[in-house]
C-alpha positions as CSV (number, residue, x, y, z in Angstrom):
1,M,0.0,0.0,0.0
2,L,1.3,3.4,-1.0
3,T,2.0,5.7,1.8
4,Y,2.5,9.5,1.6
5,G,3.7,11.5,4.6
6,G,2.7,8.8,6.9
7,N,-0.9,8.5,5.4
8,D,-2.2,5.7,3.3
9,A,-3.8,6.2,-0.1
10,K,-7.3,5.9,1.3
11,S,-6.6,8.6,3.9
12,I,-5.2,10.9,1.2
13,L,-8.3,10.5,-0.9
14,V,-10.6,11.2,2.0
15,T,-8.6,14.2,3.0
16,A,-8.5,15.5,-0.6
17,G,-12.3,15.0,-0.8
18,M,-12.8,17.0,2.4
19,K,-10.5,19.8,1.1
20,G,-12.4,19.8,-2.2
21,A,-15.7,20.2,-0.4
22,V,-14.3,23.1,1.6
23,M,-13.0,24.7,-1.5
24,I,-16.4,24.4,-3.2
25,A,-18.1,25.9,-0.2
26,Q,-15.7,28.7,-0.2
27,L,-16.2,29.4,-3.9
28,R,-20.0,29.3,-3.4
29,L,-19.6,31.8,-0.5
30,L,-17.4,34.1,-2.7
31,T,-19.9,33.9,-5.5
32,C,-22.8,34.8,-3.2
33,T,-20.8,37.6,-1.7
34,A,-20.0,38.9,-5.2
35,V,-23.7,38.7,-6.2
36,L,-24.7,40.5,-3.0
37,A,-22.1,43.2,-3.6
38,A,-23.2,43.6,-7.2
39,S,-26.8,43.9,-6.1
40,T,-25.9,46.9,-3.8
41,L,-24.2,48.8,-6.7
42,P,-26.1,51.5,-8.4
43,A,-28.3,50.3,-11.2
44,F,-26.8,50.8,-14.6
45,A,-29.3,49.6,-17.2
46,L,-28.3,52.0,-20.1
47,D,-25.8,50.8,-22.6
48,V,-24.3,54.2,-23.5
49,A,-22.1,52.8,-26.3
50,V,-25.2,51.5,-28.1
51,V,-27.4,54.5,-27.5
52,K,-25.0,57.4,-28.0
53,P,-24.2,57.2,-31.7
54,G,-27.9,57.5,-32.7
55,L,-28.4,60.2,-30.1
56,V,-25.5,62.3,-31.5
57,A,-26.9,61.9,-35.0
58,E,-30.3,63.1,-33.8
59,I,-28.9,66.1,-32.0
60,D,-26.7,67.1,-35.0
61,A,-29.8,67.0,-37.3
62,D,-31.9,69.0,-34.9
63,Y,-29.2,71.5,-33.9
64,P,-30.0,74.3,-36.4
65,H,-33.5,74.5,-34.9
66,L,-32.2,74.5,-31.4
67,E,-29.7,77.3,-32.2
68,A,-32.4,79.4,-33.8
69,L,-34.6,78.8,-30.7
70,Y,-31.7,79.7,-28.4
71,K,-30.9,83.0,-30.2
72,D,-34.5,84.0,-30.3
73,I,-34.9,83.4,-26.5
74,H,-31.6,85.1,-25.8
75,A,-32.7,88.3,-27.7
76,H,-36.1,88.4,-26.0
77,P,-35.5,87.7,-22.2
78,E,-38.2,88.4,-19.7
79,L,-38.1,88.9,-15.9
80,G,-39.5,86.6,-13.3
81,F,-43.3,86.1,-13.4
82,Q,-43.3,88.2,-16.6
83,E,-42.2,85.4,-18.9
84,T,-45.3,85.2,-21.1
85,R,-43.6,85.2,-24.5
86,T,-41.0,82.7,-23.3
87,A,-43.5,80.4,-21.8
88,A,-45.7,80.5,-24.9
89,K,-42.8,79.7,-27.2
90,L,-41.7,76.7,-25.2
91,A,-45.3,75.5,-24.8
92,A,-45.7,75.6,-28.6
93,E,-42.4,73.6,-29.0
94,M,-43.6,70.9,-26.7
95,R,-47.1,70.7,-28.1
96,A,-45.6,70.2,-31.6
97,L,-43.6,67.3,-30.2
98,G,-46.8,65.6,-28.8
99,F,-46.6,66.6,-25.2
100,T,-49.8,67.6,-23.2
101,V,-49.0,71.1,-22.1
102,T,-50.6,73.1,-19.3
103,D,-50.0,76.8,-19.1
104,G,-50.1,79.3,-16.2
105,V,-48.8,76.9,-13.5
106,G,-47.3,79.1,-10.7
107,K,-48.4,82.2,-12.7
108,T,-46.2,81.9,-15.8
109,G,-44.9,78.3,-15.6
110,I,-45.7,75.5,-17.9
111,V,-45.9,71.7,-17.4
112,A,-45.5,69.4,-20.4
113,V,-46.3,65.7,-19.9
114,Y,-45.6,62.7,-22.2
115,K,-46.7,59.2,-21.2
116,N,-44.8,56.2,-22.7
117,G,-46.2,53.2,-21.0
118,P,-45.4,51.9,-17.5
119,G,-42.4,53.2,-15.6
120,P,-41.2,56.0,-13.3
121,T,-42.1,59.7,-13.7
122,V,-39.0,61.9,-14.3
123,L,-39.2,65.7,-13.8
124,V,-36.9,67.7,-16.1
125,R,-36.7,71.4,-15.1
126,T,-35.7,74.5,-17.0
127,E,-35.9,78.1,-15.9
128,L,-37.7,80.8,-17.9
129,D,-36.5,84.2,-16.6
130,G,-33.7,86.6,-17.2
131,L,-32.0,89.3,-15.1
132,P,-32.6,93.1,-14.7
133,M,-29.3,94.2,-16.3
134,Q,-27.9,95.4,-19.6
135,E,-26.1,92.9,-21.9
136,K,-22.6,94.1,-23.0
137,T,-21.5,91.1,-25.1
138,G,-21.8,92.8,-28.5
139,L,-23.3,89.6,-30.0
140,P,-25.4,90.1,-33.1
141,Y,-28.4,88.6,-31.2
142,A,-27.7,90.5,-28.0
143,S,-30.7,91.5,-25.9
144,Q,-32.1,95.0,-26.2
145,A,-35.2,94.1,-24.2
146,R,-36.6,96.3,-21.4
147,Q,-39.2,95.6,-18.8
148,Q,-40.6,97.1,-15.6
149,W,-38.7,96.1,-12.5
150,N,-39.5,97.4,-9.0
151,G,-41.4,100.4,-10.5
152,R,-38.8,101.4,-13.0
153,E,-37.8,100.4,-16.5
154,T,-34.7,98.2,-16.8
155,F,-32.7,96.3,-19.5
156,V,-33.1,92.5,-19.3
157,D,-30.4,90.0,-20.1
158,H,-30.2,86.2,-20.1
159,S,-26.8,86.5,-18.3
160,C,-27.3,83.4,-16.2
161,G,-27.6,81.0,-19.1
162,H,-31.3,80.1,-18.8
163,D,-31.6,80.5,-22.5
164,I,-29.1,77.6,-23.0
165,H,-31.1,75.6,-20.5
166,M,-34.3,76.1,-22.4
167,A,-32.8,75.1,-25.7
168,L,-31.3,71.9,-24.3
169,W,-34.6,71.2,-22.5
170,V,-36.4,71.2,-25.8
171,G,-33.6,69.3,-27.5
172,A,-33.7,66.5,-24.8
173,A,-37.5,66.2,-25.2
174,K,-37.2,65.7,-28.9
175,A,-34.4,63.3,-28.6
176,L,-36.2,61.2,-26.0
177,L,-39.3,61.0,-28.2
178,G,-37.1,59.9,-31.1
179,M,-35.9,57.0,-28.9
180,R,-39.1,56.2,-27.0
181,D,-38.8,52.5,-27.9
182,K,-35.8,52.4,-25.5
183,W,-37.4,53.8,-22.3
184,G,-40.7,53.6,-20.4
185,G,-42.6,55.9,-18.1
186,T,-43.8,59.5,-17.9
187,L,-41.8,62.6,-18.8
188,M,-42.8,65.7,-16.8
189,F,-41.0,68.6,-18.4
190,V,-41.3,71.7,-16.2
191,G,-40.7,75.3,-17.4
192,Q,-40.3,77.1,-14.1
193,P,-40.7,80.9,-13.8
194,A,-38.8,83.3,-11.5
195,E,-35.7,81.3,-10.6
196,E,-33.8,84.5,-10.2
197,L,-36.4,85.6,-7.6
198,V,-35.9,82.2,-5.9
199,S,-39.6,81.8,-5.7
200,G,-40.8,80.2,-9.0
201,A,-40.5,76.6,-7.9
202,R,-42.3,77.4,-4.7
203,A,-45.1,79.1,-6.7
204,M,-45.5,76.0,-8.9
205,L,-45.7,73.7,-5.9
206,A,-48.2,76.0,-4.2
207,D,-50.3,75.9,-7.4
208,G,-50.5,72.1,-7.1
209,L,-47.7,70.9,-9.3
210,F,-47.4,67.5,-7.6
211,T,-51.1,67.2,-6.8
212,R,-52.4,68.1,-10.3
213,F,-49.7,66.2,-12.3
214,G,-48.5,63.6,-9.9
215,K,-45.5,63.5,-7.7
216,P,-42.4,62.4,-9.9
217,D,-40.1,59.7,-8.9
218,Y,-37.0,61.7,-9.8
219,A,-36.0,65.2,-10.7
220,L,-33.2,66.4,-13.0
221,A,-31.8,69.8,-14.0
222,I,-28.7,71.2,-15.8
223,H,-26.9,74.5,-15.3
224,D,-24.2,76.0,-17.5
225,G,-21.2,78.0,-16.3
226,P,-17.8,79.5,-17.3
227,E,-16.1,76.1,-17.5
228,P,-14.7,74.6,-20.7
229,T,-17.3,73.5,-23.3
230,G,-17.8,69.8,-23.4
231,D,-17.1,69.3,-19.7
232,V,-19.8,67.9,-17.4
233,Y,-19.7,68.1,-13.6
234,Y,-21.7,66.1,-11.0
235,R,-21.6,66.6,-7.3
236,Y,-22.6,64.7,-4.1
237,G,-24.3,66.5,-1.2
238,A,-24.7,70.3,-1.3
239,G,-24.9,71.7,-4.8
240,S,-25.8,75.3,-3.9
241,T,-26.5,77.5,-0.9
242,N,-29.4,78.7,1.2
243,S,-30.2,82.2,0.1
244,D,-32.1,84.6,2.5
245,R,-33.0,88.1,1.7
246,L,-32.0,90.9,4.1
247,S,-33.7,94.2,4.4
248,I,-32.9,96.8,7.1
249,T,-34.2,100.3,7.6
250,F,-32.2,102.6,9.9
251,T,-34.2,105.5,11.3
252,G,-32.4,108.7,12.4
253,R,-33.2,112.4,12.5
254,G,-32.8,114.5,9.4
255,G,-31.4,118.0,9.2
256,H,-29.0,120.4,7.5
257,G,-25.7,118.9,6.4
258,A,-23.9,121.8,8.0
259,H,-25.2,121.0,11.4
260,P,-24.8,117.2,11.9
261,E,-24.9,117.8,15.7
262,T,-28.7,118.4,15.4
263,T,-29.2,115.1,13.6
264,I,-28.9,111.4,13.9
265,D,-27.3,110.3,10.6
266,P,-28.8,107.1,9.2
267,V,-26.2,107.0,6.5
268,V,-23.5,106.7,9.1
269,M,-25.4,103.8,10.7
270,A,-25.8,102.0,7.4
271,S,-22.1,102.4,6.6
272,R,-21.0,101.2,10.0
273,F,-23.3,98.1,9.7
274,V,-21.9,97.1,6.4
275,E,-18.4,96.9,7.9
276,D,-19.3,95.6,11.3
277,V,-21.6,92.7,10.1
278,Q,-18.6,91.1,8.5
279,T,-17.2,90.3,12.0
280,V,-20.2,87.9,12.4
281,I,-18.6,85.9,9.5
282,S,-15.0,86.2,10.6
283,R,-15.4,85.9,14.4
284,E,-18.7,84.2,15.3
285,K,-19.3,81.6,12.6
286,D,-17.4,78.3,12.5
287,P,-14.6,79.0,10.1
288,A,-15.2,75.6,8.4
289,A,-18.9,76.5,7.7
290,F,-19.7,78.4,4.5
291,G,-21.3,81.8,5.0
292,V,-21.5,85.1,3.1
293,V,-23.4,88.3,3.9
294,T,-23.6,90.8,1.0
295,V,-25.1,94.2,1.1
296,G,-25.9,95.0,-2.5
297,G,-28.0,98.1,-2.2
298,I,-28.1,101.2,0.0
299,S,-30.7,103.8,-0.6
300,S,-30.9,107.1,1.3
301,G,-31.3,110.8,0.9
302,S,-32.0,113.2,-1.9
303,A,-29.3,115.8,-1.9
304,G,-25.7,116.2,-0.7
305,N,-26.4,118.9,1.9
306,I,-29.4,117.2,3.5
307,I,-29.0,114.5,6.2
308,P,-32.0,112.2,5.6
309,D,-34.3,110.6,8.1
310,T,-33.8,107.0,7.0
311,A,-31.4,104.7,5.2
312,Q,-32.4,101.3,3.6
313,L,-30.1,98.4,3.0
314,E,-30.8,95.3,0.8
315,G,-28.7,92.2,0.9
316,T,-28.4,88.5,0.8
317,I,-27.3,85.8,3.3
318,R,-25.8,82.6,1.9
319,T,-25.1,79.4,3.9
320,T,-25.3,75.6,3.6
321,D,-25.3,74.7,7.3
322,D,-28.4,75.3,9.5
323,S,-26.3,76.1,12.5
324,A,-24.3,78.8,10.7
325,R,-27.5,80.1,9.2
326,A,-29.1,80.7,12.6
327,K,-25.9,82.2,14.0
328,I,-25.5,84.7,11.1
329,H,-29.2,85.7,11.4
330,D,-28.8,86.4,15.1
331,G,-25.5,88.2,14.5
332,I,-27.1,90.5,11.9
333,R,-29.9,91.5,14.2
334,R,-27.5,92.2,17.1
335,T,-25.2,94.2,14.9
336,A,-28.0,96.3,13.4
337,N,-29.4,97.0,16.9
338,G,-26.0,97.8,18.3
339,V,-25.2,100.2,15.5
340,A,-28.5,102.1,16.2
341,A,-27.9,102.1,20.0
342,I,-24.4,103.6,19.5
343,A,-25.9,106.4,17.5
344,G,-28.7,107.0,20.0
345,A,-31.3,106.0,17.3
346,P,-34.4,103.8,17.7
347,P,-34.1,100.1,16.9
348,P,-33.9,99.5,13.2
349,Q,-36.4,97.4,11.2
350,V,-34.7,94.2,10.3
351,T,-36.4,91.7,8.0
352,I,-34.8,88.4,7.0
353,T,-36.9,86.6,4.4
354,P,-36.0,82.9,3.8
355,G,-35.3,82.3,0.2
356,G,-34.2,79.2,-1.7
357,P,-32.9,76.3,0.4
358,A,-29.6,74.7,-0.3
359,L,-29.8,72.1,-3.2
360,M,-28.9,68.7,-1.8
361,N,-28.1,66.2,-4.5
362,D,-29.4,62.7,-3.8
363,K,-26.6,60.2,-3.4
364,A,-28.4,57.3,-4.9
365,V,-29.3,59.3,-8.0
366,V,-25.8,60.6,-8.4
367,D,-24.4,57.1,-8.0
368,R,-26.7,56.0,-10.8
369,M,-25.6,58.9,-13.1
370,V,-21.9,58.7,-12.7
371,P,-21.3,55.6,-14.8
372,V,-23.5,57.1,-17.6
373,L,-21.7,60.4,-17.6
374,N,-18.3,58.7,-17.4
375,Q,-19.0,56.5,-20.4
376,A,-20.6,59.3,-22.4
377,F,-18.0,62.0,-21.7
378,G,-14.8,60.1,-20.6
379,S,-12.2,62.5,-19.3
380,H,-14.6,65.4,-19.6
381,S,-16.8,64.0,-16.8
382,H,-15.8,65.4,-13.4
383,E,-16.8,65.4,-9.8
384,A,-17.2,69.0,-8.9
385,P,-14.8,70.0,-6.1
386,T,-17.2,72.4,-4.4
387,F,-20.8,73.6,-4.5
388,I,-22.1,76.7,-6.3
389,Y,-22.1,79.6,-3.9
390,A,-25.2,81.0,-5.5
391,S,-28.7,79.8,-4.7
392,E,-31.0,77.7,-6.9
393,D,-34.6,77.0,-6.3
394,F,-34.6,73.7,-8.1
395,S,-33.9,72.6,-4.5
396,E,-37.6,73.2,-3.7
397,F,-38.6,70.1,-5.8
398,L,-36.0,68.0,-4.0
399,R,-37.1,69.2,-0.5
400,A,-40.6,68.3,-1.4
401,G,-39.5,64.7,-1.3
402,V,-38.3,64.0,-4.9
403,P,-34.8,62.5,-5.2
404,G,-32.8,64.2,-7.8
405,T,-29.7,66.0,-8.9
406,M,-28.4,69.0,-10.9
407,V,-25.3,68.7,-13.1
408,T,-23.3,71.6,-14.5
409,I,-21.9,71.9,-18.0
410,G,-19.2,74.1,-19.4
411,A,-20.2,77.0,-21.7
412,T,-16.9,78.9,-22.4
413,D,-14.9,78.2,-25.5
414,A,-11.2,77.5,-25.5
415,A,-10.2,80.8,-27.1
416,M,-12.0,82.9,-24.4
417,L,-10.5,80.8,-21.7
418,A,-7.0,81.2,-23.1
419,T,-7.4,84.9,-23.4
420,A,-8.6,85.3,-19.9
421,K,-5.8,83.1,-18.6
422,A,-3.2,85.1,-20.5
423,K,-4.5,88.3,-18.8
424,G,-4.5,86.6,-15.4
425,E,-8.3,87.0,-15.2
426,D,-11.3,84.8,-14.8
427,P,-13.6,84.4,-17.9
428,P,-17.0,86.2,-17.7
429,G,-19.3,84.0,-15.7
430,N,-23.0,83.8,-14.8
431,H,-24.6,87.2,-14.0
432,S,-21.8,89.1,-15.8
433,P,-23.0,91.4,-18.6
434,Y,-20.3,89.8,-20.7
435,F,-21.3,86.2,-20.2
436,A,-21.6,84.7,-23.7
437,P,-21.9,80.9,-23.8
438,D,-20.6,79.1,-27.0
439,P,-24.0,77.8,-28.1
440,E,-23.2,74.7,-30.3
441,P,-21.0,72.6,-28.0
442,T,-22.8,73.8,-24.9
443,I,-26.3,72.9,-26.2
444,K,-25.1,69.6,-27.7
445,T,-23.4,68.5,-24.5
446,G,-26.5,69.5,-22.5
447,V,-28.9,67.6,-24.7
448,T,-26.6,64.5,-24.6
449,A,-26.2,64.5,-20.9
450,M,-29.9,65.1,-20.1
451,T,-31.2,62.6,-22.5
452,L,-28.9,59.8,-21.2
453,M,-29.6,60.7,-17.6
454,V,-33.4,60.5,-18.2
455,M,-33.1,57.2,-20.1
456,N,-31.0,55.7,-17.4
457,L,-33.8,56.4,-14.9
458,M,-36.4,54.9,-17.2
459,P,-35.3,51.5,-18.4
460,K,-37.7,49.8,-20.8
461,G,-39.6,47.1,-18.9
């Protein structure tokens, strides 16, 4: 009988059989673990490599129409809750595609719905409004529009890029309908008014957006900015800031400019407040927490030799953290009252009006989008290193219980970026009178990104 290491052949066979059984059990455990791990990964049902070529061809064919739409909207901007022409134009586009469109939601908003069998409902948001400022880009289609704003006439400009958003919104709708055999569910395309007033989304919700049209399962939006064209940025967590409106009226005692001793000067109080309130940011708030207080408007007096009775300040407060928000609000009130007390004036009227809440991107939705964006855009797909310091009332839809995300796309061409870099300057960005997106690559990137993101949330059953 053969022996091996002091064991006979039978013992070796038994031992080998036991080891084999253990190995099989271990393999089964590893397989189960792998399957379990795979089941916890974000769903990725969309084959970008298969879908993208046809999508790109569709976008290329439709681009002349989208460019014409963009330039028309750019040349005819309208202010918040005054977007009647803009809303009518988008409503006509969506009706022509076959959407069921409802006008006047939240005053000037529109809701376009398209049902394509069973599946989730995805809300796709665009903004309709421009800003009360004069465009200085020199473009052949630059805006010369004017409207009434706070009791006076003002120029109006699409200097935040909402015109790009509207064009890509229509483009994505058309592309999705062209590929409706590849997805299932309901599209809810929302044209939201008054984003710049940080109140349009709230107005639509108050007007029954989710009760009249159904609460969507997901919500998506895109914003453009002064990054390179072709680049796409996603972000986890906070995507924008809380934005609260600040209004203060200091009341003094007016009189002759030559005899300040007979007066209590409200202009001095306002000036002192503007400087002193910054110590709330630098000395009271946690340095790691984001917080900005900006006084953008001071109004007082009628002539250089008259000390007025009152001075009014208008500003904004931006935060992402609730604790920092409360501390800054309290600090503003204490500073304003302290300034008045030092001057021997009555307490000022301080009004802090909550605005748009911080936009919080849903982790599960972002997880699901990342593989799609990475496959579609390769090295041009990035995780954004920080949030947008401005506010964005798309957040209202997410706070209403709809998981979603906003991604950012670059809108500045390489030549402009190179020129700015050579001068040691930043390129013109959103809200600049010189902000001039490069339409074709920006719109095409936006349509591609939005269409693929929607399809990835609506796999065909």
